[in-house]
Structure formats: structure tokens, C-alpha cells
C-alpha positions as CSV (number, residue, x, y, z in Angstrom):
1,M,27.6,51.3,141.6
2,A,27.4,51.7,145.4
3,T,24.1,52.7,147.0
4,L,24.0,56.4,147.2
5,K,24.7,57.6,150.7
6,V,25.0,61.4,150.0
7,S,23.5,63.7,147.4
8,V,25.6,66.9,147.2
9,V,23.5,69.8,146.1
10,I,25.1,73.0,144.8
11,P,23.1,76.1,143.9
12,A,24.9,78.1,141.3
13,Y,24.4,81.4,139.5
14,N,27.3,82.7,137.3
15,E,29.9,80.6,139.1
16,A,32.1,79.5,136.2
17,T,35.3,80.8,137.8
18,Y,34.6,79.3,141.2
19,I,32.7,76.0,140.9
20,D,35.6,74.1,139.4
21,R,37.5,74.5,142.6
22,L,34.7,72.8,144.6
23,L,34.1,70.1,142.0
24,D,37.8,69.3,142.1
25,G,37.6,68.8,145.8
26,L,34.6,66.6,145.5
27,A,36.3,64.5,142.7
28,N,39.2,63.9,145.2
29,Q,37.0,62.6,148.0
30,D,37.9,59.1,149.4
31,F,34.2,58.3,149.4
32,D,32.3,56.6,146.5
33,A,28.7,56.6,147.5
34,F,27.7,60.1,146.5
35,E,26.2,62.0,143.6
36,V,26.6,65.7,142.8
37,I,23.6,67.9,141.7
38,V,24.4,71.4,140.4
39,S,21.2,73.5,140.4
40,D,22.1,76.2,138.0
41,A,20.0,79.4,137.9
42,E,20.3,80.0,134.1
43,S,23.9,81.3,134.4
44,K,25.2,83.4,131.5
45,D,28.9,82.8,132.1
46,G,29.4,79.2,131.1
47,T,28.9,77.6,134.5
48,D,27.0,74.7,132.7
49,D,30.0,74.1,130.5
50,V,32.4,73.9,133.5
51,V,30.1,71.4,135.2
52,R,29.9,69.2,132.2
53,Q,33.7,69.0,132.1
54,F,33.5,67.0,135.3
55,S,31.2,64.4,134.0
56,K,34.0,61.8,133.7
57,K,35.3,62.5,137.2
58,L,32.0,62.7,139.1
59,N,28.5,61.4,139.1
60,V,27.2,64.8,138.4
61,T,23.8,66.1,137.2
62,L,23.1,69.6,135.9
63,L,19.7,71.0,136.5
64,T,18.5,74.4,135.3
65,S,15.8,76.6,136.8
66,P,15.0,80.3,136.9
67,P,17.1,82.5,139.2
68,K,14.8,82.7,142.2
69,G,17.5,82.6,144.9
70,P,19.5,80.0,146.8
71,A,16.5,78.5,148.6
72,H,14.8,77.7,145.3
73,G,18.0,76.4,143.8
74,R,18.6,74.0,146.8
75,N,15.0,72.8,146.7
76,V,15.2,72.0,143.0
77,G,18.4,70.1,143.5
78,A,17.0,68.2,146.5
79,A,13.9,67.2,144.6
80,A,16.1,65.2,142.2
81,A,18.4,63.7,144.9
82,K,18.6,60.0,145.6
83,G,20.9,59.9,148.6
84,E,20.1,59.1,152.2
85,W,21.8,62.4,153.2
86,L,21.7,65.8,151.5
87,L,24.9,67.9,151.6
88,F,24.3,71.5,150.6
89,L,27.4,73.4,149.6
90,D,28.0,76.8,148.1
91,A,29.6,76.9,144.7
92,D,32.6,79.0,146.0
93,D,33.5,76.6,148.8
94,D,36.8,74.8,148.8
95,I,37.3,71.3,150.2
96,S,40.9,70.0,150.6
97,D,40.4,67.1,153.0
98,P,39.7,63.9,151.0
99,L,38.0,62.5,154.0
100,F,35.7,65.5,154.4
101,M,32.5,63.8,153.4
102,Q,33.3,60.5,155.2
103,K,34.0,62.3,158.4
104,L,30.9,64.5,158.1
105,V,28.5,61.7,157.6
106,S,30.1,59.2,160.0
107,E,30.2,61.6,162.9
108,A,26.6,62.8,162.3
109,E,25.4,59.2,162.4
110,A,27.5,58.4,165.4
111,N,26.1,61.3,167.4
112,G,22.5,60.7,166.3
113,W,22.2,64.1,164.5
114,N,19.8,64.6,161.7
115,T,21.6,67.8,160.6
116,A,25.2,68.9,160.9
117,S,27.8,71.3,159.6
118,A,31.6,71.4,159.9
119,T,34.4,73.7,161.0
120,V,34.7,76.7,158.6
121,K,37.9,78.5,157.7
122,T,38.6,81.3,155.2
123,I,40.5,80.7,152.0
124,D,42.5,83.8,152.6
125,G,42.0,87.1,154.4
126,N,43.7,89.6,156.6
127,L,43.7,89.5,160.4
128,V,40.4,91.4,160.7
129,E,38.6,89.2,158.2
130,R,39.9,86.0,159.8
131,F,38.9,87.3,163.3
132,G,35.4,88.2,162.0
133,N,35.0,84.7,160.6
134,W,36.2,83.2,163.9
135,V,33.7,85.3,165.9
136,N,30.8,84.2,163.7
137,Y,31.8,80.6,163.9
138,R,32.0,80.7,167.7
139,Y,28.6,82.3,167.7
140,V,26.9,79.6,165.7
141,R,28.7,77.0,167.7
142,L,27.2,78.5,170.8
143,L,23.7,78.5,169.3
144,A,24.2,74.8,168.5
145,R,23.3,74.1,172.1
146,S,20.2,76.2,172.0
147,K,16.6,75.5,171.0
148,H,17.3,77.3,167.7
149,P,20.6,76.1,166.3
150,V,21.8,77.6,163.0
151,A,24.3,76.8,160.2
152,A,25.2,78.7,157.1
153,G,24.3,77.4,153.7
154,W,28.0,77.1,152.9
155,C,27.7,73.6,154.4
156,I,24.6,71.9,155.7
157,L,24.3,68.1,155.9
158,T,20.8,66.9,156.6
159,R,18.9,63.6,156.3
160,R,16.7,63.6,153.1
161,D,13.7,62.3,154.9
162,V,13.9,65.1,157.5
163,F,14.3,67.6,154.7
164,E,11.3,66.4,152.8
165,S,9.0,66.1,155.8
166,N,9.8,69.7,156.8
167,G,9.2,71.2,153.4
168,G,12.9,72.0,152.6
169,F,14.1,75.6,152.5
170,N,11.4,78.3,152.8
171,E,11.5,80.1,149.5
172,K,9.5,83.0,151.0
173,I,12.7,84.0,152.9
174,H,15.2,86.0,150.9
175,F,18.0,86.2,153.5
176,G,18.6,83.7,156.2
177,E,16.8,80.7,154.7
178,D,19.7,78.5,155.8
179,Y,19.4,79.6,159.5
180,D,15.7,79.1,159.3
181,Y,15.9,75.5,158.0
182,V,18.4,74.3,160.6
183,S,16.4,76.1,163.4
184,R,13.2,74.4,162.3
185,V,14.4,70.8,161.9
186,A,17.5,70.2,164.0
187,K,16.5,70.9,167.6
188,G,18.4,68.5,169.8
189,K,19.8,66.6,166.8
190,F,22.3,69.0,165.4
191,G,26.0,69.5,165.8
192,F,29.3,70.6,164.3
193,V,31.9,68.1,163.1
194,T,35.3,69.4,164.2
195,S,37.5,66.7,162.8
196,T,37.4,68.3,159.3
197,C,36.8,71.7,157.8
198,Y,35.8,73.5,154.6
199,Y,37.0,76.8,153.3
200,I,34.9,79.8,152.3
201,D,35.7,82.7,150.0
202,L,35.4,86.2,151.3
203,R,34.3,87.7,148.0
204,R,30.8,88.7,149.2
205,S,32.0,90.5,152.3
206,R,34.7,92.3,150.3
207,E,32.4,93.4,147.6
208,E,29.5,94.5,149.8
209,G,31.9,95.9,152.5
210,W,30.4,97.1,155.7
211,R,26.9,96.4,154.4
212,F,27.6,92.7,154.5
213,A,28.4,92.7,158.2
214,V,25.4,95.0,159.0
215,K,23.0,92.7,157.1
216,G,24.3,89.8,159.1
217,V,23.8,91.5,162.5
218,A,20.4,92.9,161.4
219,N,19.3,89.5,160.4
220,E,20.1,88.0,163.8
221,I,18.4,90.9,165.6
222,Y,15.3,90.4,163.4
223,R,15.4,86.6,163.9
224,H,15.5,86.7,167.6
225,S,12.9,89.5,167.9
226,H,10.4,88.0,165.5
227,G,9.9,84.6,166.9
228,Y,12.5,83.1,164.6
229,N,10.3,83.7,161.6
230,L,12.2,85.3,158.7
231,E,9.6,85.5,156.0
232,N,9.3,89.3,156.3
233,N,13.0,89.9,156.8
234,P,13.8,93.0,154.7
235,N,17.4,91.9,153.9
236,T,18.2,90.2,150.6
237,Y,21.1,88.4,148.9
238,E,23.0,89.9,146.0
239,F,22.7,86.6,144.2
240,G,24.8,86.1,141.1
241,K,26.2,89.7,141.0
242,H,29.7,89.1,142.2
243,K,32.9,89.5,140.3
244,P,34.6,86.5,138.7
245,R,37.6,84.9,140.3
246,G,40.9,86.2,138.8
């Protein structure tokens, strides 16, 4: 077996109807030197059974820990990782480019980045939803040039040694732990890979409605006005409470 270059870490909580789509995309990658670690938060919907079905297609490990939020799930998965790079993805992501992982790692290394993300697009969505995603993407791209770059937990590639030396994701943060991590570790060594993309599902924004957008804006106001420390941020995720995919 090839030396592990990447450990893909996927936090999951009741994702049985979504995670198969992502695992299919990973199984079709034209890249061999990676493992997949699914960090399951004691799902009740058969997520573990879905993951096990991919054991013949992927080098996949299933870990189980209490549902303490995505930061905890990512840290649990990362603790078991063996790859040089950690690639954090959300269970409802979709990856169609078979060269996604290869491009992500190659361009990060070529640019000297210790942390990176990629272009994000929506799986579906009306004009307003697609425009909202475009605005958010342009915003984080703009911040990539600042002292406090950010990237969503949908897709974060980071060197494992950097992750470990910085204590991973801050589990005291219940909303915005992804932004906090990138902001802490990637100053001057972060960028977006634009030669490939991944797709996100709009289920959370649709289910929470206007509250989802308000929380995002409130999080950024809080972050910029509190010295980029989100430990006392009052916003929280609705982790594992979404509707299954039809």
C-alpha cells in the first residue's frame, strides 16, 4: 500500500441519507494514497451501516464518540489519522471531480500553504440561494489575504503536524470553530485552490431559514469585535437535527 498522503476526516451525526454521496465521490478519486476516517457521533439512523458498505471500495475507518459537536468529531478523527495532510469534509458534501484531492494537495504544496480550501458551489438552489453562496465565497476569498483568513468546515485541508501543534479544533467553540482554526494556524500560508471545486447541500439554510443567515452575520460581527476569540460566541449548530435526504 502506498504511503498515506491524506487522511480524510468526516464528522457525522445521523447522515445515513447523505454520506453515501460523499463516499462515492471519494471512492472515485484518481488518487490512491489516502484513508477515510468517519467520526460518527452515535448516530441512530444507520450511518454506521452505510459507512461499512464502502469497506471494499475505500480504506475507511469508522470511529464512534459521543455527540459533542463537529469540533469534537473532527478532533477524534484526526487523532487516529496517519496521513501527512488532513482533509476535513462535511458528510453532506459532494465531490464529482476525480482529481479533486490530487489538485488540492498539489497546489497547496506548490504554493507553500499549510492550510487550504477549494472553490465551493451549491448542489442545487434558486437564484437567491446561489447568489448568497457566491457572496459568502467572495467574502472568505477576500479574507484569505488578511491576517485572519477563514474557511468553512465543509472543506479544510491542513498539514497534520500543524494541526497537532496548534491543538486542533477548539471544542469550547460551538459555532465558528472552523473559522477559528484557520485563523489561528494559516496566517500567510493559506489559500484557495481554484482549479477544482466541491458542492455543498443547502439543507441547513433551508431548514433554519432566515435564522441561518442571521447567525452567520452575527458570528462574523462577534468574531471581528472580540479579538477573533469565539469561545463565548452565543450561536450554536443544530447538529444532527436535519431532515433525511429524499
